[in-house]
C-alpha positions as CSV (number, residue, x, y, z in Angstrom):
1,X,0.0,0.0,0.0
2,X,2.8,2.4,0.9
3,X,4.6,1.5,-2.4
4,X,1.4,2.3,-4.4
5,X,1.0,5.6,-2.5
6,X,4.7,6.5,-3.1
7,X,4.6,6.0,-6.8
8,X,1.4,7.9,-7.1
9,X,-1.0,5.3,-8.4
10,X,-4.7,6.2,-8.1
11,X,-7.4,3.9,-9.2
12,X,-9.8,5.3,-11.8
13,X,-11.8,2.1,-12.3
14,X,-13.6,0.2,-9.5
15,X,-15.4,-3.2,-9.3
16,X,-18.7,-3.6,-7.6
17,X,-19.0,-7.1,-6.1
18,X,-22.7,-7.1,-5.4
19,X,-23.6,-8.7,-2.1
20,X,-20.4,-10.2,-0.6
21,X,-20.6,-13.7,0.7
22,X,-23.7,-14.5,-1.4
23,X,-22.2,-14.5,-4.9
24,X,-23.6,-18.0,-5.5
25,X,-27.1,-16.7,-4.7
26,X,-27.1,-13.7,-7.0
27,X,-29.4,-15.2,-9.5
28,X,-32.0,-16.0,-6.9
29,X,-31.5,-12.6,-5.2
30,X,-32.2,-10.8,-8.5
31,X,-35.8,-12.1,-8.6
32,X,-37.2,-9.8,-5.8
33,X,-35.1,-7.0,-7.3
34,X,-36.7,-7.4,-10.6
35,X,-40.2,-7.7,-9.1
36,X,-39.7,-4.6,-7.0
37,X,-38.4,-2.6,-10.0
38,X,-41.4,-3.6,-12.2
39,X,-43.9,-2.7,-9.5
40,X,-42.0,0.6,-8.9
41,X,-42.1,1.6,-12.6
42,X,-45.7,0.5,-13.1
43,X,-47.1,1.9,-9.8
44,X,-45.4,5.2,-9.9
45,X,-45.8,5.6,-13.7
46,X,-49.6,5.0,-13.2
47,X,-49.7,7.6,-10.4
48,X,-47.9,10.2,-12.6
49,X,-50.1,9.5,-15.6
50,X,-53.3,9.8,-13.6
51,X,-52.3,13.0,-11.9
52,X,-51.0,14.7,-15.1
53,X,-54.0,13.7,-17.3
54,X,-56.8,14.3,-14.7
55,X,-57.3,18.0,-14.2
56,X,-59.4,17.4,-11.1
57,X,-56.2,16.1,-9.4
58,X,-54.2,19.2,-10.1
59,X,-54.3,20.0,-6.4
60,X,-51.3,20.6,-4.1
61,X,-51.4,17.2,-2.4
62,X,-51.5,15.3,-5.7
63,X,-48.9,17.5,-7.4
64,X,-46.5,16.8,-4.5
65,X,-47.4,13.1,-4.8
66,X,-46.5,13.3,-8.5
67,X,-43.0,14.8,-7.5
68,X,-42.5,12.0,-5.0
69,X,-43.4,9.3,-7.6
70,X,-41.0,10.8,-10.1
71,X,-38.2,10.8,-7.5
72,X,-39.0,7.2,-6.7
73,X,-38.6,6.2,-10.4
74,X,-35.2,8.1,-10.6
75,X,-33.9,6.5,-7.4
76,X,-34.8,2.9,-8.4
77,X,-33.5,3.4,-12.0
78,X,-30.2,4.7,-10.7
79,X,-29.7,1.5,-8.6
80,X,-31.5,-1.5,-10.1
81,X,-30.0,-1.8,-13.6
82,X,-26.5,-1.7,-12.1
83,X,-27.4,-4.3,-9.5
84,X,-29.0,-6.6,-12.1
85,X,-25.9,-6.3,-14.3
86,X,-23.8,-7.5,-11.4
87,X,-26.2,-10.3,-10.5
88,X,-26.7,-11.6,-14.1
89,X,-23.5,-10.8,-16.0
90,X,-21.0,-10.2,-13.3
91,X,-20.5,-6.7,-14.8
92,X,-19.6,-4.6,-11.8
93,X,-16.8,-2.6,-13.4
94,X,-17.4,1.2,-13.1
95,X,-15.1,4.1,-13.6
96,X,-14.6,6.8,-11.0
97,X,-16.6,9.5,-12.7
98,X,-19.6,7.1,-13.3
99,X,-19.4,6.0,-9.6
100,X,-19.4,9.6,-8.4
101,X,-22.3,10.4,-10.7
102,X,-24.3,7.5,-9.5
103,X,-24.1,8.2,-5.8
104,X,-24.6,12.0,-6.5
105,X,-27.9,11.2,-8.1
106,X,-28.8,8.6,-5.4
107,X,-28.1,11.0,-2.5
108,X,-29.7,14.0,-4.2
109,X,-32.8,12.1,-5.0
110,X,-33.0,10.7,-1.4
111,X,-32.6,14.3,0.1
112,X,-35.2,15.6,-2.4
113,X,-37.7,12.9,-1.3
114,X,-37.1,14.0,2.3
115,X,-37.9,17.6,1.3
116,X,-41.0,16.5,-0.6
117,X,-42.3,14.7,2.5
118,X,-41.7,17.9,4.5
119,X,-43.8,20.0,2.1
120,X,-46.5,17.3,2.1
121,X,-46.6,17.7,5.9
122,X,-46.9,21.4,5.4
123,X,-49.7,20.7,2.9
124,X,-51.6,18.6,5.5
125,X,-51.1,21.4,8.1
126,X,-52.6,24.1,5.8
127,X,-55.5,21.8,4.7
128,X,-56.5,21.1,8.3
129,X,-55.7,24.4,10.1
130,X,-56.5,26.8,7.3
131,X,-59.0,25.0,5.0
132,X,-60.7,28.2,3.6
133,X,-57.3,29.6,2.5
134,X,-55.9,26.4,1.3
135,X,-56.1,27.1,-2.5
136,X,-55.0,30.7,-2.1
137,X,-51.9,29.8,-0.1
138,X,-50.7,26.8,-2.1
139,X,-51.1,28.1,-5.6
140,X,-49.6,26.3,-8.6
141,X,-46.9,29.0,-8.9
142,X,-45.9,28.5,-5.3
143,X,-45.9,24.7,-5.7
144,X,-43.6,25.0,-8.8
145,X,-41.2,27.2,-6.8
146,X,-41.2,24.8,-3.8
147,X,-40.4,21.9,-6.1
148,X,-37.5,23.8,-7.7
149,X,-36.2,24.8,-4.3
150,X,-36.3,21.2,-3.1
151,X,-34.3,19.8,-5.9
152,X,-31.9,22.8,-6.0
153,X,-31.3,22.4,-2.2
154,X,-30.2,18.8,-2.6
155,X,-27.9,19.5,-5.5
156,X,-26.3,22.6,-4.0
157,X,-25.6,20.9,-0.7
158,X,-24.2,17.7,-2.2
159,X,-22.3,19.3,-5.0
160,X,-19.1,20.1,-2.9
161,X,-18.7,16.4,-2.2
162,X,-17.8,15.8,-5.8
163,X,-14.7,18.1,-5.4
164,X,-13.9,16.6,-2.0
165,X,-13.7,13.1,-3.7
166,X,-11.9,14.3,-6.8
167,X,-9.0,15.6,-4.7
168,X,-8.4,12.1,-3.2
169,X,-5.8,9.6,-4.3
170,X,-7.4,6.1,-4.4
171,X,-4.3,4.0,-4.0
172,X,-5.9,1.3,-1.9
173,X,-8.1,-1.6,-3.1
174,X,-10.5,-0.9,-5.9
175,X,-13.0,-3.7,-5.0
176,X,-16.2,-2.3,-3.6
177,X,-18.4,-4.9,-1.8
178,X,-21.7,-3.3,-2.7
179,X,-24.3,-3.1,-5.4
180,X,-24.0,0.7,-5.9
181,X,-21.5,3.5,-5.1
182,X,-21.8,5.6,-2.0
183,X,-19.8,8.4,-0.6
184,X,-18.2,6.9,2.5
185,X,-17.8,3.5,0.8
186,X,-15.7,5.1,-1.9
187,X,-13.8,7.6,0.3
188,X,-12.5,4.9,2.6
189,X,-10.3,3.6,-0.3
190,X,-8.3,6.8,-0.4
191,X,-4.9,7.2,1.1
192,X,-5.6,10.9,2.0
193,X,-7.1,12.2,5.1
194,X,-10.9,12.0,4.6
195,X,-12.0,13.7,7.8
196,X,-13.3,16.7,5.7
197,X,-15.4,14.3,3.7
198,X,-16.9,12.7,6.8
199,X,-17.7,15.9,8.5
200,X,-19.2,17.5,5.5
201,X,-21.3,14.4,4.8
202,X,-22.5,14.6,8.4
203,X,-23.3,18.3,8.0
204,X,-25.4,17.5,4.8
205,X,-27.4,14.8,6.6
206,X,-28.1,17.0,9.6
207,X,-29.0,20.1,7.6
208,X,-31.4,18.2,5.3
209,X,-32.8,14.9,6.5
210,X,-32.5,15.4,10.2
211,X,-33.9,19.0,9.9
212,X,-36.7,17.7,7.7
213,X,-37.7,15.0,10.3
214,X,-37.7,17.7,13.1
215,X,-39.9,20.0,11.0
216,X,-42.3,17.2,10.1
217,X,-42.6,16.3,13.7
218,X,-43.4,19.9,14.6
219,X,-46.0,20.0,11.8
220,X,-47.8,17.0,13.1
221,X,-47.8,18.3,16.6
222,X,-49.6,21.4,15.4
223,X,-51.9,19.2,13.2
224,X,-52.9,17.0,16.1
225,X,-53.4,20.0,18.4
226,X,-55.8,21.4,15.8
227,X,-57.5,18.1,15.2
228,X,-58.3,17.5,18.9
229,X,-59.7,21.0,19.2
230,X,-62.4,20.2,16.5
231,X,-65.9,19.9,18.0
232,X,-67.1,17.1,15.8
233,X,-66.0,13.5,15.9
234,X,-66.6,13.1,12.2
235,X,-64.4,16.2,11.5
236,X,-61.6,14.8,13.5
237,X,-61.8,11.4,11.7
238,X,-61.8,13.1,8.3
239,X,-58.9,15.3,9.2
240,X,-56.8,12.3,10.5
241,X,-57.8,10.3,7.4
242,X,-56.5,13.1,5.2
243,X,-53.0,12.7,6.5
244,X,-53.1,8.9,7.1
245,X,-51.4,8.0,3.8
246,X,-48.7,10.6,4.3
247,X,-47.9,9.2,7.7
248,X,-47.6,5.7,6.2
249,X,-45.1,7.1,3.5
250,X,-43.1,8.8,6.2
251,X,-42.7,5.6,8.2
252,X,-41.8,3.7,5.0
253,X,-39.2,6.3,4.0
254,X,-37.5,7.1,7.3
255,X,-38.1,3.7,9.1
256,X,-35.7,1.6,7.0
257,X,-33.2,4.4,6.8
258,X,-33.0,4.7,10.6
259,X,-32.9,0.9,11.1
260,X,-30.1,0.6,8.5
261,X,-28.1,3.4,10.2
262,X,-28.5,1.8,13.6
263,X,-27.5,-1.6,12.2
264,X,-24.3,-0.2,10.6
265,X,-23.5,1.7,13.8
266,X,-24.1,-1.0,16.4
267,X,-24.1,-4.2,14.3
268,X,-20.3,-4.4,14.1
269,X,-20.4,-8.2,14.3
270,X,-23.1,-8.6,11.6
271,X,-22.0,-10.3,8.3
272,X,-21.2,-7.8,5.6
273,X,-24.0,-9.0,3.4
274,X,-26.6,-8.0,6.0
275,X,-25.5,-4.4,5.7
276,X,-25.6,-4.5,1.9
277,X,-29.0,-6.1,1.9
278,X,-30.4,-3.5,4.3
279,X,-29.0,-0.7,2.3
280,X,-30.8,-2.1,-0.8
281,X,-34.0,-2.5,1.1
282,X,-33.8,1.1,2.3
283,X,-33.6,2.4,-1.3
284,X,-35.8,-0.1,-3.1
285,X,-38.8,-0.9,-0.9
286,X,-40.2,2.6,-0.2
287,X,-40.4,3.4,-4.0
288,X,-42.3,0.1,-4.5
289,X,-44.8,0.5,-1.7
290,X,-45.5,4.3,-2.0
291,X,-47.9,4.0,-4.9
292,X,-49.6,1.0,-3.3
293,X,-50.2,2.9,-0.1
294,X,-51.6,6.0,-1.9
295,X,-53.7,3.7,-4.1
296,X,-55.2,2.1,-1.0
297,X,-55.6,5.1,1.2
298,X,-56.6,7.8,-1.4
299,X,-60.2,7.5,-2.8
300,X,-59.5,9.7,-5.8
301,X,-56.6,7.6,-6.9
302,X,-58.6,4.4,-6.4
303,X,-61.4,5.8,-8.6
304,X,-59.1,6.7,-11.4
305,X,-57.4,3.4,-11.4
306,X,-60.7,1.6,-11.5
307,X,-61.9,3.8,-14.3
308,X,-58.7,3.2,-16.4
309,X,-58.7,-0.5,-16.1
310,X,-62.4,-1.4,-16.0
311,X,-63.5,1.1,-18.6
312,X,-61.0,-0.3,-21.0
313,X,-62.0,-3.8,-20.1
314,X,-65.7,-2.9,-20.9
315,X,-64.7,-1.3,-24.2
316,X,-62.7,-4.5,-25.2
317,X,-65.6,-6.6,-24.1
318,X,-68.0,-4.5,-26.2
319,X,-65.8,-4.9,-29.3
320,X,-65.6,-8.6,-28.8
321,X,-69.4,-8.9,-28.4
322,X,-69.9,-6.8,-31.6
323,X,-67.5,-9.0,-33.5
324,X,-69.3,-12.1,-32.3
325,X,-72.7,-10.7,-33.4
326,X,-71.2,-9.8,-36.8
327,X,-69.9,-13.3,-37.2
328,X,-73.2,-14.9,-36.3
329,X,-75.1,-12.7,-38.7
330,X,-72.7,-13.6,-41.5
331,X,-73.2,-17.3,-40.8
């Protein structure tokens, strides 16, 4: 290692192993990955299509949901094809620039989703506490600006990490035991001092995800206080039902992330493949379940899904019946 560092060798190509210790099971492991990816694309694609094409759903809650669905598709697409290439073709070779680009998109999308969940909590707060001013406060112009700020925040805060990584000399091993690139997983192969990378990465997490969680918690404290001051039991039930799907999405998004972080921090004696599997669950399961949760919990989405599938089925049945009648008359 010292010899490599001395002669100035720095790796520019790395090899992703997939899930270490389970290489023989990669073909079997790929099955749930494929299923989750197909469900993610179909579910979120259907949500986006319904919201864009149905003018009655051009309301703040559904527009934010459309942003979340789009981010889910980007996050899964950035991870799954690379993982499947490793599982099926043992094609884990990736150059440094592609590796940096991949984890930049992954982390920016993850931070953006956290921001979207925050504004969805704000949307619930406005809908319950200020129902008469809801449409005047959350206008389409303001929603567009909020969406731009969310994505700009994630890119601006994570952009310096690119330069912090490009300055490093990767003279250690170039074998990465993972299915995708990540910041600390790549930085630890450098021979330079990476304390700046670690501290800045911690700053980004605290100033985005941790802050978002805190503000979401405050929002729901205010929401619950307003709900329990409502005089009618029906009004309280309707208000809680309005935010029920959002609470489920929050649990799905932050729950696996917190569990994975705790496992990595305190599960020092856990096999490496456990950490890699949990990291994949954290990034792949929420995008798959989000459209299912909103499809079950949101009446308007349910109605549109039923209309799309059953109306087309009725049309197809009508064509078939007409063809049969025509055939009988010809006979």
